[in-house]
VOGU-3710 file (C-alpha; in Angstrom, 3 decimals, decimal comma):
1> maeykvafvm> -55,176/-133,826/66,609  -52,953/-134,072/69,666  -49,217/-134,518/70,083  -47,715/-136,793/72,743  -44,357/-137,941/73,983  -44,711/-141,699/74,490  -42,375/-144,189/76,115  -41,931/-147,949/75,980  -39,992/-149,471/78,899  -38,198/-152,667/77,869
11> hqdaygseha> -35,425/-155,162/78,511  -34,457/-158,415/76,817  -33,760/-161,996/77,742  -30,587/-162,357/75,685  -29,686/-165,341/73,559  -27,564/-165,757/70,443  -25,469/-163,243/68,570  -28,130/-160,516/68,256  -29,986/-158,344/70,725  -33,785/-158,475/70,735
21> karfsidgdv> -35,351/-156,183/68,115  -38,720/-154,439/68,303  -41,132/-152,400/66,222  -43,276/-149,856/68,124  -46,535/-148,545/66,651  -49,646/-146,672/67,754  -52,885/-146,827/65,757  -50,904/-148,308/62,868  -48,326/-145,481/62,802  -44,869/-147,051/63,088
31> ladnvevsnt> -42,865/-144,957/65,544  -39,671/-146,990/65,258  -38,595/-150,154/63,451  -35,739/-152,574/64,172  -35,113/-151,016/67,579  -32,324/-152,890/69,331  -33,150/-153,695/72,958  -29,755/-154,551/74,417  -30,439/-154,094/78,128  -30,728/-157,355/80,117
41> dssnptvfpy> -31,247/-155,727/83,531  -34,888/-156,368/84,481  -34,599/-154,143/87,561  -33,418/-151,166/85,479  -35,093/-151,448/82,052  -34,500/-148,999/79,196  -36,984/-146,233/78,313  -37,522/-145,762/74,563  -39,112/-142,310/73,967  -40,886/-141,168/70,788
51> twtsskepdd> -43,113/-138,340/69,596  -46,538/-139,339/68,247  -49,298/-137,190/66,793  -52,752/-138,700/66,980  -54,949/-138,190/63,947  -58,000/-138,552/66,211  -59,867/-135,664/67,757  -60,086/-136,030/71,561  -63,423/-137,250/72,973  -65,669/-134,957/75,039
61> dysvnatvki> -63,640/-135,916/78,137  -60,425/-134,830/76,325  -59,176/-138,397/75,983  -57,946/-140,367/72,998  -58,140/-144,166/72,847  -55,181/-145,658/71,027  -54,059/-149,142/70,048  -50,412/-149,732/70,917  -48,484/-152,595/69,343  -45,046/-153,950/70,201
71> eflndefvda> -43,703/-156,483/67,725  -40,826/-158,842/68,505  -38,850/-159,101/65,252  -36,115/-161,667/65,887  -37,181/-164,444/68,206  -34,690/-167,254/68,693  -35,498/-170,373/70,698  -33,563/-173,587/71,281  -34,855/-174,637/74,694  -35,962/-173,005/77,968
81> sndrnlcfhm> -32,368/-172,028/78,812  -31,571/-170,712/75,322  -34,398/-168,363/74,418  -34,318/-164,707/73,303  -37,360/-162,768/74,567  -38,530/-159,160/74,568  -39,750/-157,965/77,974  -42,239/-155,103/78,173  -42,541/-153,280/81,510  -44,592/-150,110/80,998
91> fgyvykqssg> -46,076/-147,636/78,537  -46,266/-143,931/79,340  -47,248/-140,655/77,736  -47,334/-136,884/78,184  -49,639/-134,554/76,288  -48,372/-131,450/74,484  -50,568/-128,434/75,157  -51,134/-125,736/72,525  -48,631/-123,608/74,491  -45,950/-126,192/73,688
101> ryvkmsgtas> -45,723/-127,383/77,304  -45,944/-131,091/78,027  -48,378/-132,076/80,791  -47,865/-134,785/83,349  -50,843/-135,474/85,571  -50,255/-135,798/89,295  -52,307/-136,352/92,405  -55,292/-138,631/92,852  -58,480/-139,252/90,928  -60,295/-136,636/93,035
111> dhsashltds> -57,516/-134,051/92,739  -57,948/-131,899/89,623  -54,566/-130,166/89,568  -51,870/-130,988/87,035  -48,152/-130,464/87,105  -46,516/-129,187/83,930  -43,219/-130,401/82,546  -41,905/-127,469/80,585  -38,175/-127,946/80,281  -37,607/-131,679/80,516
121> sdwtdfanyn> -34,952/-132,707/78,072  -34,595/-136,195/79,540  -37,450/-138,197/78,056  -35,570/-141,371/79,057  -36,671/-140,743/82,684  -39,964/-142,622/83,056  -40,926/-140,415/86,022  -41,723/-137,725/83,408  -44,632/-139,735/81,944  -48,259/-140,510/82,826
131> tdfrfthtgs> -49,317/-144,130/82,932  -52,319/-146,135/84,058  -50,388/-149,331/84,993  -53,164/-151,509/83,597  -53,932/-152,152/79,974  -56,208/-154,327/77,944  -54,643/-156,713/75,477  -55,977/-159,335/73,165  -54,218/-162,619/73,676  -53,405/-165,321/76,169
141> sgeevhsdda> -54,770/-165,241/79,700  -51,373/-166,422/80,964  -48,342/-164,321/81,825  -46,778/-164,763/78,395  -48,295/-163,787/75,067  -47,576/-166,124/72,162  -48,170/-165,534/68,463  -50,271/-168,679/68,152  -52,869/-167,390/70,621  -52,584/-163,609/70,330
151> gthethaypm> -55,874/-162,247/69,098  -57,817/-165,473/69,601  -59,106/-165,082/73,158  -61,321/-162,619/74,945  -59,812/-159,331/76,048  -58,339/-159,283/79,568  -57,048/-156,505/81,811  -53,579/-157,115/83,256  -50,991/-155,170/85,176  -48,281/-154,103/82,772
161> gktittsfie> -45,261/-156,331/82,598  -45,245/-158,963/79,851  -42,722/-161,226/78,220  -43,212/-161,288/74,461  -41,926/-164,715/73,499  -42,615/-165,015/69,779  -44,510/-162,299/67,949  -46,310/-159,272/69,394  -48,489/-157,737/72,052  -51,226/-155,255/71,259
171> ftvtlntkri> -53,208/-153,253/73,799  -55,571/-150,317/74,090  -54,771/-147,293/76,240  -56,671/-144,109/77,029  -54,456/-141,049/76,723  -56,009/-138,387/78,902  -55,255/-134,742/78,310  -57,163/-133,428/81,333  -58,176/-136,232/83,674  -55,861/-137,043/86,577
181> elqnhlnysw> -54,402/-140,547/86,781  -53,198/-142,246/89,914  -49,422/-142,188/89,965  -48,515/-145,325/91,876  -45,312/-147,142/91,057  -45,442/-150,925/91,030  -42,465/-153,250/91,121  -42,298/-156,418/89,041  -39,940/-159,364/89,371  -38,919/-161,134/86,207
//
């Protein structure tokens, strides 16, 4: 079993009297339910941090594959100008070592050093997380994922950054406890 800090980076397209609401889960474990996503600033989205303990033993390469699901709980649609959406930017993680220190990988794929985050108390700063910037999800091949086609098409790899317009997005990530990930930051326009 391994413990992680995980983060979901989100904003909403606001409409109506409520903010967008989400449920975050990993491998079926609900991390948070009815989370209100009130931020509408796509250039400065909100980081939602949680602690998750995987029930899986890491593979021989010290990685754990996990299925992440973000559910949109309160869609409201009138027309293209009056539509509440949940906007997912990124997913990140840091691994907790047996010493209690959280590990953030740094460097390049050929660099085998790691930087350790020991005293971070600000898990709302996405710079404190590892991420791969690409994920695999089951659903539409377009930029938006709709409930009527989620799970019905082949699996595609996309850069992160999706608008969840009606129901959910589900994707598989590899959480590496040793391997170094490239730490490039990409910018998305919404």
